[in-house]
Steps between C-alpha positions, in 0.01 A plus 500: 500500500790735568620457142152568362474811718838624371402437137175692550685783675750513211224545240324761715834685514517492119149643483615784727813559290288575192240694699526872576803624303769733630566828317668436162804723552572331836463153348732590213786593733437189712506275192838640383638454852382136505651434155831627633480295822350177367619475139817704450627404846478132404677518164845428642413169666281397205781567248759317710283191559371482143846505341640226722187282491522501120870417518443208740218356286727508191793337682287225654334424166836493317658271758215250468514477122724193489336336199672609175169454314342787696573835327685767695228750406290338773699700757356829373154347446484371858628829642246701301205283602604489866557874527189614310251250639601471865821652630434862402128529583467254790838477671556876490148553635579279800811712562288815465254357754785510748636841405198703384241306702687540828553870425127557435392305810749669733431852368121471532532300824717773652234756410238281669714467816564875521129574434570694179230299321249602767607862450433470124151367569431781748596753228238342270757333269432150368812341650471183291498699178769740619741227611430201276371631165833674407684174571267306270546753218877508553523120488329493160836618363638168629484329154780738388713359784428145383581593138841626615537184709435283193755692294767481769427132567557414134806729492637311801434168327679624186800620700535175695444271200709684241784636715504175697575312180188282506352625170591745227324835465325386179376178666361697795315750280362217286373322810351823629291532183408131477129418533419835663130538591401869543201404718745397773582870543129582524463229765799633695374859501139406583612320812746780577209748512313267736813464712534881509149531646572228758836654595336835572178389674580192713790670689287816531224294661738356762633846579164678507327255735791417729463549876763559767828688512842506336562127557173412326604708196790260444274198549247646255776548239603134536138378478447727201796345314377145568142562386600713202727217384220245546253711301759556225571127462131405498421776248793383286355148494152609393623751238730235352217248495266747329737650242743221412304176536 
């Protein structure tokens, strides 16, 4: 029953988020601030992880191609499919659940603890819209992060495979183009948009409705990461089942 109550409370929160809107000029400045904090602030870790994940996938694939009948172009093919379908959209989103999700939960939770949210309500401001709506809008730029992640993942795979002496540059590029299905990109970006919504709202829920003091803010951030990750993985399963099966 506790889980059902939380799910209901989450959807009621979403209803409040899209209720009475804050003044447009105020929202605009809040949205740009959230883009800076949530998106631009995460680019470093995303770029670093993406490059080396792609490199590791290429090396592991190359080292397991022992059969001389299997073409070397498979290294690039496997790296492309792994990065585009799962590693960039899903793995990076799990990392973002820890970085961005914890930031959202702790920032809103701190405002709850210090009664700043109550002060907003007293002033007649829709606190859900003021605090959460800019984060949702900012996170809809998240597909650009994943596009960069895909590019860097494949660049990492190219660097590791070619400069590591596993395949030639021509073989890698040929494998990269082999049997490419454009719909896989559509699938990746559709689920990235869903992940963006989850990454902005589930942590916000745990921060907005937390109770207690400073210690509970940390606990809420941990709980937020766990449940955001669970929702991401379950959503990933259903989206994959619907779009690729």
